[in-house]
N, C-alpha and C positions, 0 to 999 in steps of 0.2 A: 503494500501499499504506500504510495508515494505522497498522497495529500488528501485532504478531506474538504469537500465542498461546503461543508458546515461551518458556520461562523458563530455559533451561539455556544459558549464555552460550558453551559450548564448541560447542555445537550450532548456535547462532546464527552463530558464527564460520564453521563449515563451509558453513553455507548461504550465508552472504555470500561466502565464497572461490568457490563454484560460480557466484553471480551475477556476480561480477567476471570469471570465465572466461568467461561467456555475454555479457559486454560489457553488463550491466545494472548500472552502477554507482550508480544512484539507489536501486534496490532493495537493494544491498549496504550502502548508507550508513544506510538506515533499520534494518536488521538490526544492524549495528555499533554504533549509537549506543544501540540497546536492550540489545546485549551489554555495553557499557563501563558503563551504568548498573548493571548486574547484578555485574559484576567489575571495577570501576575499577583493580586491581591488576596486570592482565595485560597486559603491553606488547605481546603477540603481537596481540592484539585491536585494540589502538590502532594497531598497524603496518598492518593491514589497512584500519582507517577512514582512514589517512592515503592508502592506495592508493586508496581511493574518492574521497576529496576529489580527489586529482591526476586522476583519470580523468574527473571532472567539470569539471576546468579550474580548481577552487578552490585553486591553489597555496599561497596564504596560510593557509588552513584546514588544507592538508594539513602545512604547516611548523609551526603550532601543536600539531597532533596528534603530529607526531614528536617535538616538544620534551617531550611529555607522556610518551611512550614510553621516551625517553631519560632522563627523571628517574626512571623505575622501573628501568632497565637501560641506564646509560651506556655499556656495551661492547656494545650488540646491534648486530651488524655490518649486518643488513639495514636497520636504522633509520637507521645512520650513512650508509650508501651512499645510501639515498633521499633523506635530508636533503641530502646534497650535490647530487644531481640536480636537487632542487626548487630549490635555490639558483641552480644553473646556468640553468634554465629561467626564473627571475625575473630573470635578468641581474646578479645579484650574484657576478660573476666571480671576484673575488680571495677573497671568502668560499667561494665553492664550491670553487676550488683548494685551501684551506685544509682545508676539510671532507672533501674526497676523501682527503687525507693522513692525517687522524684514522681515516677508515674502513679505510684500507690497514692500518693498525697492528692491526686486529682481523680481517682477512680470513682466512678458512680457506685450506686449499691448493685449487688449482682443481679437483682431482679430486673436491672435497665439493660443488661447486657445479653447478646445472643449466646449460645453454647459455646462457640469456638473462643469467642472473646473471653468468656468465663474461665475456659481452660487455660487461656494464655495468661490471665491474671493471676489465676492460682499458681502456674509455673512462676510467674514473677515474684509472688510472695515467697516461694520456697527459695528461689535464688537469692533474693534480697536477704532473707533471713540467714541462709549460709554465708553471705557476704560479710553480715554484721558479726557472726560468730567467728569467722576467720580474723576479722579484725580485731574482735575481743581478745582472742587468743594472742595474736601478735603484740596488742598493747598490754596484755597481762606479763608478757615475758619481759618487757621493758619495766613495767612498773614493780614486778618483784625481785628485781635483782638484788634489793635490800630487805627482803622480807623477813629475815631471821631477827631483823631488830624491831619489827612492828608489832605493836600490841594487837590482839584479835579485834578489838573495837574498832581500832583505826583501820585495820585491812577490810572491816566489813562495810565501812564508809567509803573506802576507796573502790571495792568492789560496786558498791551502789552507785558512786559518781560516775564510774566507766560505764555501767550499763544505761544510765540516763543520759550520758553524753552520745552513746550510739543510738538511743531510742529504743533499746531492748527492754527499758521499763518506762512506765508512766510516771510522771512527777506528781503523785498523789499528794495533796495538802490538807491540812485540817480545815473542815468547811463546816462548822457548827450551824445549825438552822437559827439559832438565837443568840447564844453568849460565847465570845472569842476572847479569851485572855491572851495577852501578846508575849512573845518571847518564850514560849515552852517548847522544849525539843519535840521533834515530829518522829514518832515511832509507829510503825503498823501495829506489831505486838511489842509491848514493853518488856525489857529484860526481867526474868524472873529474880535475879539478884537484887532487884528495887523492893521486892516484897518478901522479906525474911519470914513471914508468918505462912506462906503458901504451904510449905509441906505439913503443918499442923492441920491446915483446912483439908489437905487432901487425904490425910489420915482419918478424916470423919466421913469419907465418900460412902461407906457402906451403911452407916447410920441415916445420913442424910437421904441417901437413895430409897431406903425401907420407908422412911416419912413420906417421901414425894409420891412413891407408888400406893401407899394407903390413902393418901389425899386423893389421887386421881381415881382410885376406885370409889371413894366414898363422899367426896366433896359435891355439894350442888352448886358451887361457885367457881367453876371452871368458866373462864370467859374468853371470848376472842381477844388476842393479843392487839389487833387492829381495830378500833371501834371509833369512827369518824362519824359525825353528823352529817346529815344529807346536804347541807349547806357548804360543806367543805370539798374543793376539788381533789379527786381521788389519785389521779395520775396512776404511778405504778402500783399504788394500793387498792386499786378496784377490786382485783381478784381475791384478796384477802380481807377486806373490809368485812367485819361481823362474822367472818368465817371461822368455823371449828377447827379448820386445816392446821391454823397456828394459834394456840391457846396459851393462856396464863393461868397459874396457879399464884397469886399475889400472897406474899407474906408482908410487905409493907407497901401501902399504895399511897401516893401523895405525904408520904411522911408519917403516915399511921398504920400501926399494925392491923392486919386483918384478923380479927379475935379468933374466928372459927379455926383458921389454918395456924395460927402461931401456937395456940394451944394444942394442937395436934402434933407439932414439931418441935419438941424442947431440944433435942441434939441440934437441929438446923439453926435454931435461934440462938443457942449458946455460942455456935460457931460464927454466926454472923456479928454478935456483940462484940467479938474480939477483933473485927476488921474495922479499918478507918473509913467508915461511911459518912458521906455528907450529911449534916443535919440543917436542913433549910425549911422554914415553916411552910407547910401544905405543899412541899415538893419533894423531899427526900428525908430518911433514907428511902430506897427503892430496892427489892428484892422480890424474886419469883421463882417458880418452875417454869420453864419455857417447854412447851409440848408440840412438837412438829409432827405432823401426819406424814405417812409414806407417800412420796411422789409429790412432794410440796416443796416449792422454792420460794425463799424471801429475796425480795428483788435488791438491787443495789440501792443504797440509801445512807445517809448520814445522821448522826444524832444532834442533840441539842445544844451541849456545851462542851468545851474542850477543859473545863476546870475539873472534870471528873474523867475517870476512865472505867471500864467494864470488866468486870470479871466474869469468866465463864467456869464452872465445875462440871464436866459432864457425868451424867449419872447413868444414863441408857443410851448407848449409841449402836444402832445396826450397822451393817455395812453400806457403802454407797452414801455415805454422809461427807459433807464438806463445808468449809468456811473459808471466805477470802476477805483480807483486810488488804487495800490497796493493790500492790503487787505480789502478796505473800498468800499463798493457799495452804491450809493445815486440815488434816483430818483430826477429828475430835478422838481422844482415847480415855475411856472411863477412868475417872480418878485423877487425871492429869489437867490441872488448871493452868488457865493462861489469863492474862490481862491484856486488853488492846484498846486503842484509842477509836471510839466509834464515830468521832467526828471525820474520820478518813473513810472514804467510800466503802463499804463492805457489804456482803450478801451471804447467803446460807442456804444449803439445800440437803434434803432427804429424800434419795433416789431409792432408798431400801423398802422393805416390806413391813417394817415395824415402826412404831413411833420413837423418835429421838427426845429424851428429855436433858435438859441443861439447867442447872441452878445459875441464875444471873443475879448479879448486884452490882451497884455503883460504889467506887471508893474514890476518895479524894486522889487528885494528881500528887504524886510524892514529891515534886518538886516545889510545892508550895508551902509556904511558911503558915505557922498558925495564925499570924496576923493576917496574911492574905485571904486565908480560907474564912476568917471572921468577916472581912470586908466583902468578899464575894457573897457569902450568905447574906449579910445585910443589904446589900445592892438588890439581890433578887427579890428578897422580901420587901423593900421599899418599893419596887416597881410594882409589886402585886398590890401592896396597900394603896398606892397612888391611884391604880385602875379600879381599885374596889371589886376585882374579879379574881375567881382562882386561877391560878396557872394550869397550864396543860401538863408539865412535867419539869423536872430539872434538864 
């Protein structure tokens, strides 16, 4: 084909698309060169021209053409994805890994893509991940030349820094819904060493479990954990609002003991009394047995205040249960407590066939002085008194 009598660039582009589908890339190349000459500012025509070069095995020509398309539209997803694949075929592995990462930043949802593009995108994710892991290993070798003199906590921070720099972890932050106290350290799970009383609490697991199971079998006051009024927008809580799939047996509710339950749980209450729980009028302490039914998921969310952290003591844990805070996912283990910052995004699931039961309570942030704790409690109480309305929770 020597020339085309057609002078409409969009018609030429459509004709070339049909030629590419019919595996006639040479014909498509001629049509698209003519179309680019008529409309050099259309990046979509250049994208098809690059596809024709690629189909003919001219990878260098495809790359040059893609650069032209991206000069016109630097965020053009299909051009970015094709550029990465061409670099990969050229054997420019590290450049391809980085280019796939750029393409991923512009990728639409998979539902908007056809099946071949979804496969190409999945391949791109895999290559980009391998690229980042190779880069991490290269950097770790450099960073750990002096590892023998590095304290474990410092090594953990360096690893975290490295993964954040490479985008292998998301930078989760404290995002309390109501109360943010500044300059507190950010942990997903707090080090157990900050809570020297944890082993004594764990030693009470069997007694606490027995009291929880007895209450679950006999109490008439097992309530939905999520219970919002109709006037509140539910968003991610719609499926669980007023649902028995996630229930609570409250021991303290809005700072007051639930007499029916506390009387039935002397060992549990004695264990709770030894913990540094906040005491804020009509807000805390707060403690409960959390009951999650089989095949139930608690959606990602954040808590109210970073002035306290949350303790979990797992009592009944079937298989296929898990818990994520920020970047870290852990399985519950019966009798092994942990403390986490619930103002960092977290979620939980029970994919097993039995209920999961965890004792949950709030405790003060260990970094806060007694004076700070008193001032925080005073501020919260004062806000409630000013509004003359009961608070939702701490």
